[in-house]
Backbone bond lengths (Angstrom), bond angles and torsions (degrees), N, CA, C in turn:
res aa  C-N    CA-C-N  psi(-1)  N-CA   C-N-CA  omega(-1)  CA-C   N-CA-C  phi
1 M - - - 1.452 - - 1.561 105.69 -
2 K 1.378 116.05 -39.37 1.470 115.17 -177.40 1.528 110.82 -66.46
3 T 1.359 113.27 -31.05 1.520 114.13 -179.84 1.584 109.73 -69.85
4 L 1.278 115.47 -40.97 1.454 113.70 172.85 1.497 118.63 -58.46
5 K 1.218 113.19 -38.40 1.496 121.31 179.14 1.556 109.97 -66.37
6 L 1.346 113.11 -43.61 1.514 117.01 175.16 1.618 110.12 -64.66
7 I 1.210 116.65 -36.31 1.439 116.52 -174.22 1.628 106.34 -73.51
8 A 1.343 116.80 -38.91 1.430 122.56 173.06 1.508 112.81 -54.74
9 I 1.374 114.19 -47.49 1.465 118.67 -177.05 1.517 112.41 -66.75
10 V 1.351 116.18 -37.67 1.455 122.90 179.75 1.575 107.41 -64.31
11 L 1.298 118.66 -45.27 1.462 124.68 178.29 1.507 111.81 -58.28
12 V 1.333 116.32 -44.59 1.398 123.96 -177.03 1.515 109.62 -64.68
13 V 1.381 114.45 -42.45 1.562 122.17 -177.62 1.558 103.90 -66.97
14 I 1.325 121.70 -42.97 1.363 125.34 -176.90 1.550 111.78 -64.47
15 F 1.352 113.39 -42.62 1.516 123.26 175.05 1.528 108.86 -60.49
16 V 1.257 120.90 -42.74 1.480 123.29 -177.67 1.523 111.09 -69.28
17 I 1.327 111.66 -38.16 1.529 117.60 -178.44 1.467 107.63 -66.67
18 I 1.530 120.95 -40.93 1.336 118.95 177.79 1.482 117.26 -71.59
19 I 1.349 120.18 -31.30 1.444 125.32 174.48 1.487 104.48 -65.48
20 G 1.243 121.74 -51.03 1.502 123.17 -176.40 1.470 108.51 -58.66
21 Y 1.304 118.09 -45.15 1.501 118.93 178.09 1.416 113.94 -60.72
22 G 1.293 116.70 -43.78 1.441 124.31 179.44 1.527 112.00 -62.32
23 M 1.207 117.95 -33.65 1.508 121.17 176.56 1.579 114.52 -69.25
24 T 1.383 116.35 -19.46 1.331 121.03 -178.88 1.598 110.19 -90.30
25 L 1.359 117.48 -12.90 1.460 122.07 179.99 1.439 111.64 -73.52
26 S 1.364 121.66 134.42 1.449 126.89 179.09 1.501 113.50 -78.26
27 G 1.351 120.00 -20.77 1.436 118.68 -171.70 1.458 118.47 76.45
28 E 1.333 112.87 -0.80 1.450 118.08 -177.89 1.533 113.82 -92.28
29 S 1.312 117.35 137.11 1.474 116.15 174.04 1.514 112.09 -137.09
30 H 1.305 116.32 150.65 1.506 122.04 177.69 1.444 109.06 -136.71
31 L 1.321 114.42 149.86 1.518 122.35 175.67 1.484 106.91 -155.83
32 E 1.298 115.12 143.85 1.503 123.10 169.72 1.550 112.77 -144.20
33 R 1.313 112.50 151.00 1.414 118.35 177.94 1.539 104.39 -146.85
34 S 1.445 115.12 147.43 1.370 122.04 -178.28 1.491 114.08 -127.30
35 I 1.304 118.37 156.63 1.503 123.25 176.86 1.547 106.60 -156.75
36 T 1.296 113.16 150.17 1.531 120.76 175.49 1.471 105.25 -99.18
37 I 1.422 113.78 125.45 1.488 122.05 174.59 1.499 106.44 -106.43
38 N 1.326 114.72 129.03 1.448 121.90 179.76 1.540 116.05 -76.22
39 T 1.186 118.04 49.28 1.518 122.31 174.50 1.604 107.06 -147.00
40 P 1.324 109.71 162.99 1.510 118.25 -175.57 1.581 103.48 -64.16
41 V 1.354 106.49 156.46 1.479 117.61 -172.38 1.612 109.28 -68.23
42 E 1.379 119.54 -25.36 1.438 122.65 178.37 1.613 110.95 -64.17
43 K 1.320 113.96 -34.63 1.393 121.35 -179.33 1.526 110.82 -67.19
44 V 1.316 113.11 -49.83 1.458 121.55 179.87 1.539 112.34 -60.14
45 F 1.327 111.11 -49.91 1.560 118.93 177.79 1.539 112.83 -51.24
46 K 1.271 117.33 -46.88 1.435 125.68 -177.32 1.528 108.30 -57.16
47 E 1.409 117.19 -37.28 1.520 116.39 178.07 1.510 115.11 -78.04
48 V 1.343 117.29 -38.16 1.467 119.78 -179.51 1.543 117.10 -81.74
49 N 1.374 110.49 -7.52 1.532 115.01 -177.64 1.624 108.15 -101.77
50 T 1.325 112.80 14.89 1.485 119.31 171.92 1.516 114.01 -143.67
51 F 1.219 112.79 162.48 1.527 114.50 177.32 1.576 112.56 -109.79
52 T 1.284 118.22 -5.17 1.504 123.42 -174.82 1.559 109.24 -55.38
53 N 1.339 119.30 -37.14 1.474 117.66 -174.13 1.601 110.85 -108.11
54 I 1.347 117.69 11.24 1.388 121.25 -175.15 1.590 114.79 -54.90
55 K 1.364 111.16 -33.25 1.491 114.34 -179.78 1.520 113.81 -69.08
56 D 1.324 116.47 -12.07 1.408 122.99 177.18 1.456 119.13 -80.12
57 W 1.358 112.52 -12.79 1.527 117.91 -177.08 1.531 108.25 -140.34
58 S 1.342 126.34 -20.87 1.410 125.67 -174.00 1.576 109.08 -65.07
59 P 1.342 111.33 129.48 1.449 113.96 174.55 1.509 116.71 -59.45
60 W 1.462 119.64 -28.25 1.311 120.66 178.14 1.482 114.42 -73.84
61 A 1.312 117.27 -19.76 1.427 116.94 175.09 1.530 112.20 -71.69
62 K 1.265 116.72 -27.93 1.473 119.70 171.51 1.376 116.32 -66.69
63 V 1.404 114.62 -35.09 1.476 120.66 178.70 1.471 110.15 -58.57
64 D 1.339 114.39 -47.63 1.611 116.52 178.24 1.496 104.03 -137.59
65 P 1.348 117.61 105.07 1.460 120.58 177.23 1.428 112.70 -74.57
66 E 1.438 116.75 -8.01 1.549 121.99 178.97 1.450 108.39 -88.56
67 T 1.324 126.81 1.93 1.390 133.17 -178.08 1.679 106.28 -52.40
68 K 1.370 113.32 133.53 1.523 114.54 179.56 1.486 105.34 -98.04
69 Y 1.336 116.78 132.57 1.445 122.13 172.43 1.476 117.43 -113.88
70 I 1.354 119.59 142.07 1.388 121.56 177.03 1.480 104.52 -128.99
71 Y 1.428 118.99 126.87 1.447 123.37 -178.74 1.456 111.42 -102.71
72 S 1.306 122.39 142.49 1.440 125.11 177.97 1.572 109.54 -144.05
73 G 1.264 116.94 165.32 1.432 126.19 -174.91 1.455 114.78 73.15
74 P 1.253 122.05 -153.91 1.531 125.89 -176.04 1.585 105.51 -73.71
75 D 1.296 118.86 157.99 1.398 125.83 174.74 1.539 115.27 -54.46
76 S 1.414 113.00 -40.89 1.404 119.68 -177.40 1.587 109.63 -145.13
77 G 1.234 115.74 169.56 1.493 122.67 175.91 1.521 113.11 74.86
78 V 1.370 117.39 -165.08 1.447 121.63 -170.47 1.530 108.60 -61.76
79 G 1.279 117.64 132.05 1.449 124.61 -177.90 1.422 117.15 96.43
80 A 1.284 119.25 -13.26 1.536 124.36 176.98 1.494 102.30 -64.80
81 K 1.307 117.02 140.70 1.532 122.57 -169.99 1.539 108.04 -153.96
82 Y 1.246 113.94 143.54 1.581 117.34 166.83 1.461 109.21 -142.45
83 D 1.313 113.48 143.38 1.397 121.96 173.83 1.596 108.82 -104.41
84 W 1.310 117.39 148.18 1.439 116.02 177.65 1.569 106.31 -135.20
85 E 1.316 112.04 158.54 1.474 123.32 -174.96 1.518 106.86 -144.51
86 S 1.298 119.82 127.46 1.465 122.85 179.69 1.581 103.51 -149.71
87 E 1.338 108.55 145.11 1.506 119.25 175.15 1.513 107.76 -81.50
88 D 1.242 119.86 -15.48 1.443 117.30 176.48 1.610 112.00 -82.00
89 E 1.467 110.97 126.90 1.344 114.30 -172.06 1.518 120.20 -63.81
90 N 1.445 111.04 -15.08 1.443 120.60 177.70 1.534 112.32 -77.15
91 V 1.332 116.25 -13.93 1.498 126.10 179.13 1.453 111.25 -108.52
92 G 1.239 112.81 -56.28 1.518 118.61 177.94 1.499 117.56 67.67
93 I 1.262 115.83 -153.32 1.468 126.43 176.54 1.516 110.45 -116.26
94 G 1.383 115.46 140.27 1.435 119.07 176.65 1.462 113.00 -177.57
95 S 1.241 117.07 -166.32 1.474 125.18 178.48 1.468 112.89 -152.20
96 Q 1.248 119.81 157.94 1.494 121.95 174.47 1.582 109.01 -145.89
97 E 1.352 110.55 135.70 1.535 113.82 -178.18 1.486 108.04 -135.83
98 I 1.428 114.46 144.34 1.429 120.35 178.44 1.496 109.94 -79.34
99 L 1.344 123.14 123.30 1.391 136.75 -170.07 1.573 105.22 -96.84
100 E 1.304 115.12 -50.36 1.458 119.44 -173.40 1.557 107.04 -139.24
101 S 1.338 111.67 148.10 1.501 116.48 178.86 1.384 107.04 -153.53
102 R 1.377 121.09 123.68 1.480 127.06 169.59 1.521 108.05 -120.87
103 E 1.322 109.31 123.41 1.516 116.74 -169.45 1.433 112.04 -50.29
104 N 1.323 115.66 133.43 1.459 124.25 170.99 1.613 114.87 61.71
105 E 1.381 108.13 16.93 1.504 111.52 -173.71 1.571 113.96 -138.46
106 Y 1.375 116.16 -42.82 1.442 114.36 -167.47 1.540 106.86 -160.02
107 V 1.435 116.30 145.78 1.491 124.76 172.89 1.469 104.28 -145.13
108 K 1.420 113.17 132.58 1.440 119.62 176.24 1.560 108.33 -121.46
109 T 1.278 114.54 137.48 1.424 117.33 176.19 1.541 114.65 -129.22
110 Q 1.307 114.52 152.30 1.451 116.18 169.21 1.400 112.08 -109.12
111 M 1.333 113.40 141.36 1.460 119.27 177.98 1.480 115.86 -116.17
112 I 1.281 118.05 137.19 1.433 122.47 -177.43 1.493 109.15 -117.02
113 F 1.371 117.20 123.29 1.425 122.62 -179.06 1.481 106.01 -122.28
114 A 1.438 115.79 178.60 1.386 121.51 179.43 1.566 114.21 -79.73
115 I 1.371 112.56 24.98 1.476 123.80 -178.55 1.523 104.69 -115.40
116 E 1.235 114.58 137.75 1.480 118.03 170.89 1.492 109.75 -72.20
117 G 1.295 119.66 118.60 1.406 127.85 -179.20 1.396 117.05 168.62
118 E 1.416 117.18 -173.24 1.404 121.32 -179.85 1.548 104.19 -127.83
119 F 1.354 116.07 126.76 1.502 122.75 -175.79 1.472 110.21 -133.11
120 F 1.348 116.20 129.40 1.394 122.23 177.73 1.506 114.31 -138.10
121 A 1.375 118.81 147.03 1.462 121.60 175.69 1.501 105.36 -130.65
122 E 1.361 113.15 151.77 1.359 125.41 -179.42 1.561 115.99 -132.71
123 F 1.360 117.52 143.08 1.381 119.41 174.94 1.582 103.56 -117.10
124 K 1.373 117.23 118.56 1.339 122.93 171.79 1.348 117.00 -104.32
125 L 1.316 123.51 118.30 1.465 128.32 -170.71 1.540 113.66 -106.86
126 K 1.315 121.87 131.68 1.382 124.70 -176.01 1.528 109.43 -137.88
127 P 1.383 114.53 115.46 1.491 116.27 179.70 1.585 109.68 -63.80
128 I 1.188 114.25 133.08 1.472 119.13 171.82 1.548 110.90 -131.18
129 D 1.355 115.98 169.76 1.440 118.55 179.37 1.491 111.22 -55.81
130 G 1.323 116.46 115.78 1.510 117.69 173.61 1.568 111.20 87.33
131 G 1.326 116.19 5.65 1.527 109.72 179.97 1.522 111.88 170.66
132 T 1.275 113.54 -147.76 1.579 118.89 -176.28 1.490 105.50 -141.09
133 E 1.388 114.04 136.28 1.448 119.79 172.42 1.551 103.51 -90.91
134 V 1.265 117.26 131.55 1.524 122.11 179.20 1.487 105.87 -119.26
135 T 1.309 114.42 128.84 1.524 124.65 171.53 1.453 109.93 -117.70
136 W 1.374 113.23 120.85 1.450 118.53 -178.87 1.535 104.35 -111.74
137 T 1.400 110.71 124.17 1.467 110.93 178.79 1.529 112.52 -120.41
138 Y 1.275 114.53 161.27 1.529 121.79 171.05 1.496 109.88 -127.23
139 D 1.252 116.69 143.29 1.474 125.21 176.07 1.431 106.18 -137.95
140 G 1.332 117.61 126.44 1.497 120.40 176.20 1.528 116.72 -140.59
141 K 1.255 114.84 149.63 1.562 117.81 176.09 1.551 107.75 -137.14
142 V 1.269 112.00 122.90 1.497 121.30 177.34 1.511 111.50 -107.53
143 Y 1.212 119.16 158.39 1.448 125.18 -174.38 1.544 112.45 -113.97
144 S 1.368 113.72 -31.97 1.503 121.12 -171.70 1.620 105.45 -75.82
145 F 1.326 108.54 134.24 1.420 117.47 179.11 1.429 112.81 -53.06
146 M 1.355 120.59 -39.89 1.428 127.06 -173.13 1.718 106.17 -68.57
147 W 1.320 108.80 -41.71 1.575 114.63 -171.71 1.614 104.02 -75.55
148 K 1.342 119.76 -26.35 1.481 114.66 178.27 1.469 109.39 -62.93
149 F 1.268 122.81 -35.74 1.482 129.58 -179.29 1.531 105.12 -68.99
150 I 1.362 118.54 -44.53 1.369 120.19 -172.62 1.614 109.94 -67.38
151 M 1.371 117.31 -33.98 1.364 126.54 178.82 1.493 112.71 -64.71
152 L 1.284 118.46 -22.60 1.435 120.07 175.29 1.426 114.20 -53.82
153 G 1.365 117.73 -32.20 1.507 120.16 178.23 1.455 114.46 -96.27
154 M 1.310 116.91 22.37 1.514 122.89 -179.72 1.512 112.84 -52.47
155 E 1.304 112.20 -50.97 1.557 117.54 -175.66 1.565 107.40 -56.80
156 S 1.274 120.58 -49.18 1.445 118.43 -178.71 1.469 116.75 -71.76
157 Q 1.307 115.76 -18.87 1.476 120.93 -173.28 1.632 107.13 -92.51
158 L 1.355 114.11 -47.16 1.498 117.56 -176.26 1.432 114.82 -96.00
159 G 1.362 120.23 -23.76 1.442 121.49 177.74 1.483 115.13 -53.32
160 P 1.314 122.66 -51.32 1.474 127.76 179.56 1.578 109.46 -60.34
161 M 1.356 117.63 -38.00 1.431 122.08 -178.80 1.508 110.80 -64.34
162 Y 1.398 111.16 -45.33 1.517 117.13 177.89 1.551 111.68 -63.27
163 E 1.316 115.33 -41.41 1.483 119.24 -179.24 1.522 110.82 -59.23
164 Q 1.303 111.50 -46.31 1.558 121.67 -178.17 1.517 107.33 -63.83
165 G 1.400 115.48 -44.19 1.434 118.98 -179.88 1.485 114.45 -58.87
166 L 1.311 113.63 -41.21 1.520 117.64 -177.83 1.527 109.83 -72.27
167 I 1.338 118.25 -35.65 1.517 121.25 173.69 1.488 108.76 -56.89
168 D 1.374 113.60 -51.19 1.454 116.70 -178.23 1.471 115.63 -66.30
169 L 1.318 117.76 -32.99 1.417 123.79 177.79 1.624 107.26 -65.95
170 K 1.204 112.10 -44.80 1.593 119.32 175.13 1.504 109.87 -52.33
171 A 1.316 112.70 -57.91 1.478 119.98 -179.37 1.529 113.02 -50.84
172 Y 1.354 109.76 -50.33 1.509 118.75 -174.03 1.441 110.20 -65.58
173 V 1.410 120.61 -48.82 1.512 120.83 -176.64 1.510 106.70 -67.75
174 E 1.335 117.49 -42.81 1.499 113.51 -173.71 1.551 111.61 -67.53
175 S 1.334 118.50 -18.89 1.400 119.86 -178.98 1.529 113.16 -86.68
176 L 1.379 116.43 -8.87 1.440 119.39 -178.06 1.513 107.61 -78.98
177 P 1.378 116.75 147.59 1.576 120.83 -178.69 1.575 103.61 -68.76
178 D 1.323 110.28 150.61 1.365 116.90 169.38 1.522 116.27 -70.82
179 P 1.320 121.20 145.56 1.376 118.32 -173.95 1.570 110.57 -67.60
180 E 1.368 114.95 147.38 1.359 121.46 -177.42 1.588 109.44 -64.10
181 P 1.359 122.41 132.29 1.513 116.52 175.68 1.471 109.94 -62.62
182 E 1.260 111.99 152.50 1.550 119.26 -179.35 1.540 104.69 -72.58
183 A 1.392 116.22 137.13 1.428 120.03 177.68 1.573 107.16 -79.38
184 E 1.318 113.67 143.88 1.458 121.17 -175.66 1.648 102.89 -77.29
185 S 1.284 112.75 141.17 1.439 121.29 172.48 1.440 113.38 -64.68
186 A 1.326 117.40 140.29 1.453 122.28 177.77 1.525 115.40 -84.22
187 E 1.328 114.71 -8.05 1.455 121.83 175.37 1.576 111.97 -62.21
188 G 1.257 113.83 130.85 1.436 117.43 173.79 1.540 114.82 82.18
189 V 1.384 112.66 8.28 1.450 116.65 178.93 1.587 108.46 -103.90
190 S 1.097 120.66 122.68 1.549 122.93 -178.32 1.511 107.24 -97.55
191 V 1.359 111.47 132.17 1.537 116.87 -179.76 1.600 104.64 -109.35
192 E 1.381 111.50 121.75 1.442 112.91 177.39 1.507 109.59 -85.25
193 E 1.353 109.00 143.90 1.475 116.16 174.93 1.459 114.64 -82.35
């Protein structure tokens, strides 16, 4: 009987410690990864400012190639949105929408999941010699006690996905043909005979 009482007391103490620790957690998480893509910034911006080709480089598209996508809003820029639905629990159901877009510089999106919270991603683009430095960030805040504990492992869970996504974005963008140079207008040009 004393043993059972001791076990019960130990379990209560552990539970109180876990609850106390959980109350100190902010629920906020941040992550960022960078890569250099050997193409002009305009080419990279065109791809991160739209969702139409996201399945060609997103690491989550590899997790479940059967994911269903529904696109809405404009093709690119602020208001562009897509919803996804997957039976794979690692992909799940959600949506993402572009909130801010500064040409050849910055794109901010908001993601909505089946989790109560606020989730944002950013692409920061910086022209460098011979290419573009791309930084992909994630910022999230959860309110649920359980999710605060789960978010403690965000770096190890999300970090490798971001790294793979950037590697695949690099390969995808670098494989795209360069845009055709604009032909000069023949107006105002005199031809000597």
